[in-house]
C-alpha positions in Angstrom: -2.3 -12.9 39.0 -2.1 -16.8 39.5 -5.1 -19.0 40.3 -4.2 -21.9 42.8 -4.3 -25.6 41.8 -7.8 -27.1 42.3 -8.6 -30.8 43.2 -11.7 -32.2 41.6 -14.0 -35.0 42.8 -11.9 -37.7 41.1 -8.8 -36.5 42.9 -7.0 -35.1 39.9 -5.6 -31.7 40.1 -6.0 -28.9 37.6 -2.7 -27.0 37.3 -2.3 -23.5 38.5 -3.0 -20.9 35.8 -1.1 -17.6 35.6 -3.5 -15.1 34.1 -1.0 -12.3 34.2 1.5 -14.3 32.2 -1.2 -15.1 29.5 -2.2 -11.5 29.4 1.5 -10.4 28.9 1.8 -13.1 26.2 -1.1 -11.7 24.3 0.1 -8.2 24.7 3.5 -9.2 23.3 1.8 -10.9 20.4 -0.2 -7.7 19.6 3.0 -5.6 20.0 4.8 -8.0 17.6 2.0 -7.8 15.1 2.0 -4.0 15.2 5.8 -3.9 14.8 5.6 -6.2 11.8 2.9 -4.1 10.2 4.9 -0.9 10.9 8.0 -2.4 9.4 6.2 -3.6 6.3 4.6 -0.2 5.9 7.9 1.6 6.0 9.5 -0.8 3.5 6.5 -0.6 1.2 6.4 3.2 1.2 10.2 3.5 0.6 9.9 1.0 -2.3 7.2 3.1 -3.8 9.3 6.3 -3.4 12.4 4.5 -4.8 10.7 3.3 -7.9 8.7 6.5 -8.5 12.0 8.4 -8.5 13.7 6.4 -11.2 12.6 8.8 -13.9 14.6 11.5 -12.1 17.8 9.6 -12.7 17.2 10.3 -16.4 17.3 14.1 -15.9 20.3 13.9 -13.7 22.2 11.6 -16.0 21.4 13.8 -19.0 22.7 16.9 -17.1 25.9 15.1 -16.0 26.7 13.2 -19.2 26.0 16.1 -21.5 28.6 18.3 -19.8 31.3 15.9 -21.0 29.7 14.4 -24.1 29.4 17.8 -25.7 33.2 18.0 -25.8 33.2 15.1 -28.2 30.0 16.1 -30.0 31.7 19.4 -30.9 34.6 17.5 -32.5 32.5 14.7 -34.2 29.6 16.8 -35.6 31.5 20.1 -35.9 28.8 22.1 -34.1 29.2 25.8 -33.2 29.2 27.4 -29.8 25.6 28.6 -30.4 24.5 25.1 -31.4 26.2 23.9 -28.2 24.2 26.3 -26.1 21.0 25.2 -27.9 21.8 21.5 -27.5 22.4 21.9 -23.8 19.7 24.4 -22.9 17.0 23.2 -25.2 16.3 20.2 -22.9 15.0 22.4 -20.2 12.8 24.5 -22.5 11.4 21.4 -24.2 10.8 19.6 -20.9 8.4 22.4 -19.9 5.9 21.1 -22.5 6.2 17.7 -20.9 5.6 19.2 -17.5 2.6 21.2 -18.8 1.1 18.0 -20.3 2.0 16.0 -17.2 -0.5 17.9 -15.0 -3.5 17.1 -17.2 -2.2 13.6 -18.1 -1.8 12.6 -14.5 -5.3 13.8 -13.7 -6.6 11.7 -16.6 -4.7 8.4 -16.6 -3.3 8.6 -13.1 0.1 9.4 -11.5 1.4 5.8 -12.0 0.8 5.5 -15.7 2.1 9.1 -16.3 5.5 7.8 -15.0 5.4 4.9 -17.4 4.6 7.3 -20.3 7.6 9.5 -19.3 10.0 6.5 -19.3 8.8 5.4 -22.8 9.1 8.8 -24.4 12.6 9.3 -22.9 13.8 5.9 -24.1 12.8 6.9 -27.6 14.7 10.2 -27.4 17.8 8.6 -26.0 17.9 5.9 -28.7 17.6 8.6 -31.5 20.4 10.7 -29.9 22.7 7.7 -29.6 22.6 7.1 -33.4 22.2 10.7 -34.6 24.4 11.4 -37.7 23.9 15.1 -37.6 23.0 18.0 -35.3 19.4 18.1 -36.6 18.7 14.4 -35.8 20.4 14.9 -32.4 17.9 17.7 -31.7 14.9 15.5 -32.7 16.1 13.0 -30.1 16.6 15.8 -27.6 13.0 16.9 -28.1 11.6 13.4 -27.2 14.1 13.2 -24.2 13.0 16.6 -23.0 9.3 15.8 -23.1 9.9 12.5 -21.2 12.0 14.3 -18.6 9.4 17.0 -18.2 6.7 14.4 -17.5 8.8 12.5 -15.1 10.2 15.4 -13.1 6.8 16.9 -12.3 4.9 13.7 -11.4 7.4 12.0 -9.1 7.2 14.5 -6.2 3.4 14.7 -6.5 3.0 10.9 -6.4 5.4 10.5 -3.5 3.8 13.3 -1.5 0.3 11.8 -2.0 1.3 8.3 -1.0 3.6 9.2 2.0 2.6 9.3 5.7 2.8 12.8 7.1 5.7 12.2 9.4 8.0 11.0 6.6 6.7 13.0 3.7 9.7 15.4 3.5 12.2 12.5 3.7 10.4 10.5 1.0 9.6 13.4 -1.3 13.3 14.3 -1.4 14.0 11.0 -3.1 13.6 12.5 -6.6 16.3 15.0 -5.9 18.5 12.3 -4.6 18.0 10.4 -7.8 18.7 13.5 -9.9 22.0 13.9 -8.0 22.8 10.2 -8.4 22.1 10.5 -12.2 24.5 13.5 -12.4 27.2 11.5 -10.7 26.6 8.5 -13.0 26.8 10.9 -15.9 30.1 12.3 -14.8 31.5 8.8 -14.2 30.2 7.7 -17.6 32.1 10.7 -19.2 35.3 9.7 -17.5 34.9 6.0 -18.2 34.2 6.3 -22.0 36.4 9.3 -22.7 39.2 7.0 -23.9 37.1 5.7 -26.8 37.2 7.3 -30.3 35.5 10.7 -30.7 32.8 9.1 -33.0 31.9 6.3 -30.5 32.4 7.8 -27.0 29.6 10.3 -26.8 27.1 7.9 -28.4 27.8 5.2 -25.7 27.6 7.9 -23.0 24.1 8.9 -24.2 22.9 5.3 -24.8 23.7 4.3 -21.3 20.9 6.7 -20.2 18.3 4.2 -21.5 19.0 1.7 -18.8 17.3 3.4 -15.8 14.0 3.7 -17.7 14.0 0.0 -18.3 13.6 -0.7 -14.6 10.5 1.5 -14.5 8.6 -1.3 -16.3 9.3 -3.5 -13.3 8.3 -0.7 -11.0 4.8 -0.6 -12.4 4.3 -4.1 -11.0 5.2 -2.9 -7.5 3.9 0.6 -6.9 0.1 1.3 -6.4 -1.8 4.3 -7.8 -2.0 7.4 -5.6 -4.8 7.1 -3.0 -5.7 10.7 -3.5 -6.2 10.2 -7.3 -8.2 7.1 -6.6 -10.6 9.0 -4.3 -11.0 11.7 -7.0 -12.0 9.0 -9.4 -14.5 7.5 -6.9 -12.4 4.4 -6.2 -12.6 4.8 -2.4 -12.1 1.1 -1.6 -8.9 0.9 -3.6 -7.7 4.1 -1.9 -8.3 2.6 1.5 -6.3 -0.5 0.5 -3.4 1.7 -0.4 -3.5 3.8 2.7 -3.7 0.6 4.9 -0.4 -0.4 3.3 1.3 3.0 3.5 0.2 4.1 7.0 1.4 2.3 10.2 -2.0 2.1 11.9 -5.4 1.4 10.5 -7.0 4.3 12.4 -4.5 6.7 10.9 -5.3 5.3 7.5 -9.0 5.9 8.0 -8.2 9.5 9.3 -6.2 10.2 6.2 -9.0 8.8 4.0 -11.5 11.0 5.7 -9.3 14.1 5.0 -8.9 13.2 1.4 -12.6 12.6 0.9 -13.3 16.0 2.4 -10.8 17.7 0.1 -12.2 15.8 -2.9 -15.7 16.7 -2.0 -14.8 20.4 -2.7 -13.7 19.4 -6.2 -17.1 18.0 -6.9 -19.0 21.1 -5.7 -20.7 23.1 -8.3 -19.0 26.4 -7.1 -15.5 25.2 -8.1 -14.0 26.8 -11.2 -12.0 24.8 -13.8 -8.5 24.2 -12.7 -6.6 26.3 -15.2 -9.0 29.2 -14.8 -8.4 29.2 -11.1 -4.6 29.1 -11.7 -4.7 32.0 -14.1 -7.2 34.0 -12.0 -6.5 32.7 -8.5 -8.2 33.3 -5.2 -6.1 35.0 -2.5 -5.3 31.7 -0.9 -4.2 30.1 -4.2 -2.3 33.2 -5.1 -0.2 32.8 -1.9 0.5 29.1 -2.9 1.4 30.0 -6.4 3.9 32.8 -5.3 5.6 30.3 -3.0 5.6 27.4 -5.3 6.4 29.2 -8.6 8.9 31.5 -6.9 10.9 28.8 -5.1 11.1 26.8 -8.4 12.4 29.8 -10.3 15.0 30.8 -7.6 16.3 27.2 -7.6 17.5 27.7 -11.2 18.3 31.4 -11.6 20.9 31.1 -8.9 22.9 29.2 -11.6 23.0 25.6 -10.4 22.6 24.2 -13.9 25.3 26.4 -15.2 27.6 25.1 -12.5 26.7 21.5 -13.4 26.4 21.7 -17.2 29.5 23.8 -17.6 31.7 22.7 -14.8 34.4 21.7 -17.3 34.3 25.2 -18.8 34.5 26.8 -15.3 37.4 24.6 -14.2 39.1 25.3 -17.6 38.8 29.0 -16.9 40.4 28.3 -13.5 43.4 26.7 -15.2 42.7 23.0 -15.8 43.3 22.3 -19.5 43.6 18.5 -19.9 40.2 17.0 -20.8 40.7 13.8 -18.8 41.6 15.9 -15.7 38.6 18.1 -16.3 36.2 15.1 -16.4 37.9 13.7 -13.3 37.4 17.0 -11.4 33.7 16.9 -12.4 33.3 13.5 -10.7 34.4 15.2 -7.4 31.6 17.8 -8.0 29.1 14.9 -8.6 30.2 13.1 -5.4 29.9 16.2 -3.3 26.4 16.9 -4.7 25.2 13.4 -4.1 26.7 13.2 -0.6 25.0 16.4 0.7 21.6 15.5 -0.8 21.7 12.3 1.3 22.5 14.4 4.4 19.6 16.7 3.6 17.2 13.8 3.2 17.6 12.7 6.8 17.3 16.3 8.1 14.3 17.6 6.1 11.6 16.3 8.5 13.5 16.7 11.8 15.1 20.1 11.2 12.3 21.5 8.9 12.1 22.9 5.4 12.8 26.6 6.2 16.0 26.2 8.3 17.5 24.1 5.5 16.6 26.8 3.0 18.3 29.4 5.1 21.5 27.4 5.3 21.3 26.6 1.6 20.7 30.1 0.2 23.1 31.9 2.5 25.8 29.3 1.8 25.3 29.4 -1.9 25.5 33.2 -1.9 28.9 33.1 -0.2 30.2 30.4 -2.5 29.1 32.0 -5.7 30.6 35.3 -4.6 33.8 33.6 -3.7 34.0 31.7 -7.0 33.4 35.0 -8.8 36.3 36.6 -6.9 38.6 33.6 -7.5 38.0 33.5 -11.2 38.4 37.2 -11.6 41.4 38.1 -9.4 43.4 34.9 -8.7 44.2 33.9 -12.3 45.1 30.3 -13.4 47.6 29.3 -10.8 47.5 26.3 -8.5 45.8 28.3 -5.8 43.1 29.5 -8.2 42.4 26.0 -9.4 42.1 24.7 -5.8 39.9 27.5 -4.7 37.7 27.3 -7.8 37.1 23.6 -7.3 36.4 24.2 -3.6 33.8 26.8 -4.3 32.2 24.9 -7.1 31.9 21.9 -4.7 30.7 24.2 -1.9 28.0 25.7 -4.1 26.6 22.3 -5.1 26.8 21.1 -1.5 24.8 24.0 -0.1 22.3 23.7 -3.0 21.9 20.0 -2.3 21.3 20.5 1.4 18.4 22.8 1.0 17.3 24.5 -2.2 17.6 21.3 -4.3 15.3 18.9 -2.3 13.1 21.4 -0.4 12.0 23.1 -3.6 10.3 20.0 -4.9 9.0 19.0 -1.5 7.3 22.3 -1.0 5.7 22.5 -4.5 4.3 18.9 -4.1 2.7 19.6 -0.8 1.3 23.2 -0.6 -1.4 23.0 -3.3 -4.9 21.6 -2.6 -5.9 18.2 -4.0 -7.9 19.4 -7.0 -5.0 21.8 -8.1 -2.0 19.8 -7.0 -1.0 18.1 -10.3 -1.4 21.0 -12.6 -0.2 23.7 -10.2 2.9 21.5 -9.6 3.3 21.3 -13.4 3.2 25.1 -13.6 6.0 25.2 -11.0 8.0 22.7 -12.9 7.5 24.8 -16.1 9.0 27.8 -14.3 11.9 25.7 -13.1 12.6 24.4 -16.6 12.2 27.8 -18.3 14.7 29.3 -15.9 17.0 26.4 -16.3 16.9 26.6 -20.1 17.5 30.4 -20.1 20.6 30.0 -17.9 21.9 27.0 -19.7 21.4 28.6 -23.2 22.9 31.9 -22.3 25.8 31.0 -20.0 28.5 30.8 -22.6 27.4 34.0 -24.4 27.1 36.0 -21.2 30.4 34.7 -20.0 32.1 35.9 -23.2 30.5 39.3 -22.6 31.2 39.9 -18.9 33.6 37.0 -18.1 32.9 33.8 -16.2 33.7 35.5 -12.9 31.3 38.4 -13.7 28.5 35.9 -14.5 28.9 34.2 -11.1 28.8 37.6 -9.4 25.4 38.1 -11.0 24.4 34.6 -9.7 25.5 35.6 -6.2 23.2 38.7 -6.2 20.3 36.6 -7.3 21.1 34.0 -4.6 21.1 36.9 -2.0 17.6 37.8 -3.2 16.5 34.2 -2.6 17.4 34.5 1.1 15.0 37.4 1.3 12.3 35.5 -0.5 12.6 32.5 1.9 12.4 34.8 4.9 9.4 36.8 3.7 7.2 34.2 1.9 8.1 30.6 2.5 6.1 28.9 5.4 7.2 25.9 7.4 5.2 22.8 6.3 7.0 20.1 8.2 4.7 17.9 10.3 1.5 18.8 8.6 -0.7 16.6 6.4 -1.4 17.9 2.9 -4.9 18.8 3.8 -3.7 20.7 6.9 -1.3 22.7 4.8 -4.2 23.8 2.7 -5.9 25.0 5.9 -2.8 26.9 6.9 -2.7 28.9 3.7 -6.4 29.6 4.0 -5.9 31.0 7.6 -2.8 33.0 6.8 0.8 32.0 6.3 1.8 31.6 10.0 -1.3 32.5 12.0 -3.0 29.1 11.3 0.3 27.2 11.3 0.5 26.6 15.1 -3.1 25.5 15.4 -2.8 23.1 12.5 0.5 21.7 13.8 -1.1 20.6 17.1 -3.1 18.0 15.3 0.1 16.1 14.4 2.0 16.7 17.6 1.2 13.4 19.2 2.0 11.5 16.0 5.3 13.3 15.7 6.3 12.6 19.3 5.4 9.0 18.9 7.1 8.5 15.5 10.0 10.9 15.4 12.4 8.2 16.4 10.7 5.4 14.6 11.0 6.3 10.9 
């Protein structure tokens, strides 16, 4: 609409005014402001997820580097096969104590400072291992490193899940798994890069390099905020609102999330609530469902043998026929690249495709690859064909793991538990994960000597087949639901409440699916 020019008493003329153009101009300004806020919000949340995941590089690096470093440690320190199993597998067992402590620690001092503590403890352990003159001192450093890794592994997914907007929670919560895979790849590359040094020096440099990622966590503490859900639990509502304003794209959405968090936190303050560990040990029917899903998926992630595949990939490929150590370490780099590539693919699919479809693809694919690897190692001998197929199936196994079971496991356990139980219940799941990892890693060589490497992977394939049934029977779809809505879903039944809850997020998903 345009108003005509008007002549006043003095003969001067006021220019014509286009009201429609001004309105469009202001609309564009509002739209630009919203776009800028949306862009800042996305970058800020991604930066938080990035820095919170740095501790997970430490676990991945340790897994990757130890697979090669142990070859040189055996020669330098003259350790036995049993000591080798203890050295490799003990990290997972020790880390469970860090995970157990992490739940209570993060509830007391906050998610952010628990990550800082994890980095400090790991640095201490890595430094001790790098200068260890004997197996005993090496194990002391291993103990510190394991506790630090246990703290870091359980807290990162919890923190990211609590700070992420609903529509991108799966994508962002899978960052820790990406960083684990990146750490594994860096460990493999480090093995190959330093393998040409003397036996006494090579493994020490390999382990010392692991200190570097934790140094960056000091910088991260200047960037990332505390979890808004923890802030609400501690009565710091205004600070929680500030964080939510930065991490959500719209102010009204931030207020909506704050209201949900306050409602969930109010239950914690009620007199009828039992202490956390008492409720975990004697759970209500709703919490029991959550624990079965969370603890079960964590255990299945490890008892299907992924850590055996990664830790002992040189041994597996040696069984297939590769004898040269340099070629063995080069082949493991291919395994690391495959694992990292497919976790990146999964990251972009986890919110759009959903958690459960990725788990189906992952568990079925792993079952087929594990069975095929077992068949190859048992019947095809050590010829060129056997080597090629063994490497193919090892890479296939880690690829299928990385596209589903790897990231989805940590996403699920960080989002299914109610606010008051989340940190310590997630810690319990991490304990199950680490115990199973340790048992597999500490027994693989002994079991392989008893029933052959091929027979061991046949057992893994049977367990992987059971994981397919577990996913079908018990794991719900949580994609597109806020953390508080997931709690309501479990209270109303695994699937019965799911459709009703999901409607609350439908408009946001339609609006944002293509934006994030």
